[in-house]
C-alpha positions as CSV (number, residue, x, y, z in Angstrom):
1,X,138.2,87.8,123.6
2,X,136.3,90.0,126.0
3,X,138.0,92.0,128.7
4,X,136.5,89.8,131.4
5,X,137.8,86.7,129.7
6,X,141.3,88.2,129.4
7,X,141.3,88.9,133.1
8,X,140.3,85.3,133.8
9,X,143.2,84.0,131.7
10,X,145.7,86.3,133.5
11,X,144.4,85.2,136.9
12,X,144.6,81.6,136.0
13,X,148.2,82.0,134.8
14,X,149.2,83.8,138.0
15,X,147.6,81.0,140.1
16,X,149.5,78.3,138.1
17,X,152.7,80.2,138.6
18,X,152.1,80.5,142.3
19,X,151.2,76.8,142.7
20,X,154.3,75.7,140.8
21,X,156.7,78.0,142.6
22,X,159.1,76.3,145.1
23,X,158.2,76.9,148.8
24,X,160.5,79.6,150.3
25,X,161.0,78.7,154.0
26,X,162.7,82.0,154.8
27,X,159.8,84.0,153.2
28,X,157.3,81.9,155.2
29,X,159.2,82.4,158.5
30,X,159.4,86.1,157.9
31,X,155.7,86.3,157.3
32,X,155.0,84.3,160.4
33,X,157.1,86.8,162.4
34,X,155.2,89.7,160.7
35,X,151.8,88.2,161.8
36,X,153.0,87.8,165.4
37,X,154.1,91.4,165.4
38,X,150.8,92.5,164.0
39,X,148.8,90.6,166.6
40,X,150.9,92.1,169.4
41,X,150.5,95.5,167.9
42,X,146.7,95.1,167.7
43,X,146.5,93.9,171.3
44,X,148.6,96.9,172.4
45,X,146.3,99.3,170.7
46,X,143.5,98.2,173.1
47,X,145.8,98.7,176.0
48,X,147.0,102.1,174.7
49,X,143.4,103.2,174.3
50,X,142.7,102.2,177.9
51,X,145.8,104.0,179.1
52,X,144.6,107.2,177.3
53,X,141.0,107.0,178.5
54,X,141.9,106.1,182.1
55,X,144.5,108.8,182.3
56,X,147.2,106.3,183.2
57,X,149.7,107.8,180.7
58,X,149.1,111.3,182.1
59,X,149.6,110.0,185.6
60,X,152.8,108.1,184.8
61,X,154.2,111.2,183.0
62,X,153.9,113.1,186.3
63,X,155.4,110.4,188.5
64,X,159.0,109.4,189.2
65,X,159.6,105.6,189.0
66,X,156.8,104.2,191.2
67,X,155.3,101.0,192.4
68,X,151.9,99.7,191.3
69,X,150.1,100.7,194.4
70,X,151.3,104.3,194.2
71,X,150.4,104.5,190.5
72,X,146.9,103.1,191.1
73,X,146.3,105.5,194.0
74,X,147.4,108.6,192.0
75,X,145.3,107.5,189.0
76,X,142.4,106.6,191.3
77,X,142.1,103.2,189.6
78,X,141.8,99.6,190.7
79,X,145.3,98.3,191.5
80,X,144.8,94.8,190.1
81,X,143.8,96.2,186.6
82,X,146.6,98.7,186.7
83,X,149.1,95.9,187.4
84,X,147.9,93.8,184.5
85,X,148.0,96.9,182.2
86,X,151.5,97.6,183.3
87,X,152.5,94.1,182.2
88,X,151.3,94.8,178.7
89,X,153.0,98.2,178.6
90,X,156.2,96.7,179.9
91,X,156.5,93.8,177.5
92,X,155.3,96.1,174.7
93,X,158.2,98.5,175.3
94,X,156.0,101.5,176.2
95,X,156.6,101.7,179.9
96,X,160.0,100.9,181.5
97,X,160.4,98.6,184.6
98,X,163.0,98.1,187.3
99,X,162.3,94.5,188.5
100,X,164.6,94.8,191.5
101,X,162.9,98.0,192.7
102,X,159.5,96.9,191.5
103,X,158.9,100.3,189.9
104,X,157.5,101.5,186.6
105,X,157.9,104.8,184.7
106,X,157.0,106.4,181.4
107,X,160.1,107.8,179.6
108,X,159.8,111.4,178.5
109,X,160.5,110.3,174.9
110,X,157.4,108.1,175.1
111,X,155.3,110.5,176.9
112,X,155.8,112.9,173.9
113,X,153.4,110.6,171.9
114,X,150.9,109.2,174.4
115,X,149.9,112.0,176.8
116,X,147.3,114.7,176.6
117,X,150.0,117.3,177.2
118,X,151.7,116.1,174.0
119,X,148.7,117.0,171.7
120,X,148.7,117.4,168.8
121,X,151.3,114.5,168.8
122,X,149.2,112.3,171.1
123,X,148.9,109.1,169.0
124,X,147.1,107.3,171.9
125,X,143.9,109.2,170.7
126,X,144.0,107.2,167.4
127,X,144.3,103.8,169.2
128,X,140.7,104.3,170.3
129,X,139.5,103.6,166.8
130,X,140.7,100.0,167.0
131,X,138.4,99.3,170.0
132,X,135.5,101.1,168.3
133,X,136.0,99.1,165.1
134,X,136.3,95.8,167.0
135,X,133.0,96.4,168.7
136,X,131.1,96.0,165.4
137,X,133.1,93.1,164.0
138,X,130.1,90.8,164.1
139,X,128.0,93.3,162.2
140,X,130.7,93.8,159.6
141,X,131.0,90.1,159.1
142,X,127.3,89.9,158.4
143,X,127.7,92.6,155.8
144,X,130.5,90.6,154.1
145,X,128.0,87.7,153.8
146,X,124.8,89.6,153.1
147,X,125.8,93.1,151.9
148,X,124.3,96.2,153.4
149,X,125.9,98.3,156.1
150,X,126.2,99.1,159.8
151,X,124.3,102.2,160.9
152,X,125.7,105.1,162.8
153,X,123.8,104.1,165.9
154,X,126.0,101.1,166.5
155,X,129.1,103.3,167.0
156,X,128.5,104.6,170.5
157,X,131.8,106.6,170.9
158,X,132.7,107.4,167.3
159,X,131.6,111.1,167.4
160,X,133.4,111.5,170.7
161,X,136.7,110.1,169.4
162,X,136.3,112.0,166.1
163,X,135.9,115.2,168.1
164,X,139.1,114.4,170.1
165,X,140.9,113.6,166.8
166,X,139.7,116.9,165.3
167,X,140.8,118.7,168.5
168,X,144.3,117.6,167.7
169,X,144.6,117.7,163.9
170,X,142.1,120.5,162.9
171,X,141.6,123.0,165.7
172,X,145.3,123.9,166.4
173,X,145.9,124.5,162.7
174,X,142.6,126.0,161.8
175,X,143.2,129.8,161.9
176,X,147.0,129.6,161.4
177,X,147.3,127.1,158.6
178,X,143.9,125.8,157.2
179,X,141.8,128.9,156.6
180,X,144.7,130.9,155.2
181,X,144.8,128.4,152.3
182,X,142.1,130.6,150.9
183,X,143.7,134.0,150.3
184,X,141.9,136.9,152.0
185,X,139.5,134.5,153.9
186,X,140.6,135.6,157.4
187,X,139.8,139.2,156.6
188,X,136.4,138.3,155.2
189,X,135.6,136.2,158.3
190,X,136.6,139.2,160.5
191,X,134.3,141.5,158.5
192,X,131.4,139.0,158.5
193,X,130.4,136.3,156.1
194,X,128.0,133.3,156.1
195,X,129.6,129.9,156.7
196,X,128.2,126.4,156.5
197,X,130.0,123.2,157.8
198,X,128.6,120.0,156.2
199,X,128.9,116.8,158.2
200,X,130.0,118.8,161.2
201,X,129.8,116.1,163.9
202,X,130.0,117.7,167.3
203,X,130.9,121.0,165.6
204,X,134.2,121.7,167.2
205,X,135.8,123.4,164.2
206,X,132.7,125.6,163.6
207,X,132.5,126.4,167.4
208,X,136.1,127.7,167.3
209,X,135.4,129.8,164.2
210,X,132.3,131.3,165.7
211,X,134.3,132.3,168.8
212,X,137.1,133.7,166.7
213,X,135.0,135.6,164.2
214,X,132.0,137.0,166.0
215,X,130.9,139.1,163.0
216,X,130.3,136.0,160.9
217,X,127.4,133.6,161.1
218,X,127.9,129.8,161.2
219,X,125.6,126.9,160.5
220,X,126.4,123.1,160.9
221,X,124.6,120.1,159.4
222,X,125.0,116.5,160.4
223,X,123.0,113.3,160.2
224,X,123.6,112.4,163.8
225,X,121.0,113.9,166.1
226,X,123.1,113.0,169.1
227,X,126.1,114.9,167.8
228,X,124.0,117.9,166.8
229,X,122.4,118.0,170.3
230,X,125.8,118.1,171.9
231,X,127.0,120.8,169.5
232,X,124.0,123.0,170.2
233,X,124.4,122.5,173.9
234,X,128.0,123.6,173.8
235,X,127.2,126.7,171.6
236,X,124.5,127.7,174.1
237,X,126.8,127.1,177.1
238,X,129.4,129.5,175.5
239,X,126.7,132.1,174.5
240,X,127.5,131.8,170.8
241,X,124.5,133.5,169.2
242,X,126.1,133.4,165.8
243,X,126.2,129.6,165.7
244,X,123.5,127.1,165.0
245,X,123.4,123.4,164.3
246,X,120.7,121.3,162.5
247,X,120.3,117.5,162.3
248,X,119.8,116.9,158.6
249,X,120.0,114.0,156.1
250,X,121.9,115.4,153.1
251,X,121.2,112.6,150.7
252,X,119.1,115.0,148.6
253,X,121.2,118.1,149.3
254,X,121.6,118.7,145.6
255,X,117.9,119.5,145.4
256,X,117.2,120.9,148.9
257,X,120.2,123.2,149.4
258,X,119.2,126.9,149.4
259,X,120.9,128.5,146.4
260,X,123.5,131.2,146.8
261,X,123.3,131.5,150.6
262,X,126.9,130.8,151.9
263,X,130.2,132.6,151.3
264,X,132.2,129.7,152.7
265,X,131.3,126.0,152.9
266,X,133.6,123.6,154.7
267,X,133.8,119.8,155.2
268,X,136.2,118.2,157.6
269,X,136.6,114.4,156.9
270,X,133.0,114.3,155.9
271,X,132.4,113.7,152.2
272,X,133.6,110.2,152.0
273,X,131.1,108.7,154.4
274,X,128.0,110.4,153.1
275,X,125.3,108.2,151.6
276,X,125.3,110.3,148.4
277,X,128.6,112.2,148.2
278,X,127.8,113.5,144.7
279,X,124.5,115.0,145.9
280,X,126.3,116.6,148.9
281,X,129.0,118.2,146.8
282,X,126.4,119.4,144.2
283,X,124.4,120.8,147.1
284,X,127.5,122.6,148.4
285,X,128.1,124.1,144.9
286,X,124.4,125.2,144.7
287,X,124.6,126.8,148.2
288,X,127.6,129.0,147.4
289,X,127.0,132.7,146.9
290,X,128.8,134.5,144.1
291,X,132.5,134.6,144.9
292,X,132.0,131.8,147.5
293,X,134.6,129.0,148.1
294,X,134.4,125.4,149.3
295,X,137.2,124.2,151.6
296,X,137.4,120.5,152.0
297,X,139.6,118.5,154.3
298,X,139.7,114.7,153.5
299,X,141.9,111.7,153.6
300,X,145.2,112.1,151.8
301,X,145.8,109.0,149.6
302,X,145.6,107.5,146.2
303,X,142.3,106.1,144.7
304,X,144.3,103.0,143.8
305,X,145.6,100.3,146.2
306,X,149.0,100.2,144.7
307,X,149.3,104.0,145.1
308,X,149.1,103.6,148.9
309,X,151.8,101.0,149.4
310,X,154.0,103.5,151.1
311,X,151.3,105.4,153.0
312,X,152.4,105.5,156.7
313,X,149.0,104.7,158.0
314,X,147.4,103.1,155.0
315,X,146.4,99.9,156.6
316,X,144.7,101.8,159.5
317,X,142.8,104.0,157.1
318,X,141.5,101.1,155.0
319,X,140.4,99.3,158.2
320,X,138.5,102.4,159.5
321,X,137.0,102.8,156.0
322,X,135.8,99.2,155.8
323,X,134.5,99.1,159.4
324,X,133.0,102.6,159.6
325,X,133.1,105.1,156.7
326,X,132.1,102.8,153.9
327,X,129.6,100.8,155.8
328,X,127.6,103.7,157.4
329,X,127.1,105.0,153.9
330,X,125.9,101.6,152.6
331,X,123.6,101.3,155.7
332,X,121.7,104.3,154.2
333,X,121.5,102.7,150.8
334,X,124.4,104.9,149.8
335,X,127.4,104.7,147.5
336,X,129.9,103.4,150.1
337,X,132.6,105.6,148.8
338,X,134.9,105.0,151.8
339,X,137.7,106.9,153.4
340,X,140.3,105.8,150.8
341,X,138.5,107.3,147.8
342,X,141.7,109.2,147.1
343,X,142.7,112.3,145.3
344,X,142.0,111.1,141.8
345,X,138.3,110.4,142.5
346,X,138.0,113.5,144.7
347,X,139.3,115.9,142.1
348,X,137.1,114.3,139.4
349,X,134.0,114.5,141.7
350,X,134.5,118.2,142.5
351,X,135.0,119.1,138.8
352,X,131.9,117.1,137.7
353,X,129.9,118.9,140.4
354,X,130.7,122.3,139.0
355,X,133.9,123.4,140.5
356,X,136.1,124.7,137.7
357,X,139.1,125.3,140.0
358,X,140.3,122.6,142.4
359,X,143.5,123.2,144.3
360,X,145.1,120.5,146.4
361,X,147.2,121.4,149.5
362,X,149.1,119.4,152.1
363,X,150.2,120.7,155.5
364,X,153.4,119.6,157.1
365,X,151.8,118.8,160.4
366,X,149.1,116.5,158.9
367,X,150.1,113.3,157.1
368,X,146.6,112.0,157.2
369,X,144.7,114.7,155.2
370,X,144.9,117.0,152.2
371,X,143.0,120.2,151.7
372,X,141.0,121.0,148.6
373,X,140.2,124.7,147.8
374,X,137.3,124.5,145.3
375,X,135.8,127.5,143.3
376,X,133.1,127.5,140.7
């Protein structure tokens, strides 16, 4: 019997067992309750995103218990919309409300996770991804039916939110925790080396490095011309003559990368949504000078569904993968690797692309990512 036939027999047996099993009313009721909780949580994500973007959380954190009119005036927002938003926040248990006094306030314990002052613990930043993903639902549904993918151009705020995400997770830890994962790297950067960031987006990590290490030179590549234009504008604004950005399709980077040019190559959450991740990594290997090192930040998870059952944000990451990372790769005719490609596949890919040493690191502050230090 072929392997496929064996799988079909197993699947049929499982279906028969499921059909024949007695209906568990308690299990069904518990699942119904779970679905209701999920729907409320999904709706609240939209309201949390609005609270972040509008500055309402920041305003509430600065106010004593206040009425709707005062809150709206302080936030410089429309009172009717603020009132309705407060309704969602109240029943959602995020904002507290005194019905008799008609006042609302944000407890300090809650402000510690939803205000800009709370960064890098501001989880409201991540709620924005739900709205972004929802904006392309029709496109994704068409892909389910017809294949293909959704191009970068359909995601109008993705690079903006990614830059804000990076500003919380990468930038505060970059010089103190991430770069020191490579022994001696900080000293080399101070002396002056050549650095490339692949899939740099708006280039915030590279921008910070260029400011911190003026003797080194930095180059960033990204497919998005819009993101690159923004990055170059910010570099010029701050007078960073050691920093340049280039809009570049890296699908053929294995052939077009200049050999032996860079002492350090970095990627920050970039490999998994490339059209041709193998070509990108092979190009990175090709571009490294003797003694060079590749530092990769990417999603921390297993390559297998069952290995992520206990992942604290596994469902969110699979959703973002399906509705952005995987599909933008497929839109370019790419591999559609996806954000949840996992450690097993990542380590195998790095080794197959010529990295004889692959070290995997985790940082206490970052449950979302792991950090690969790769050497030829």
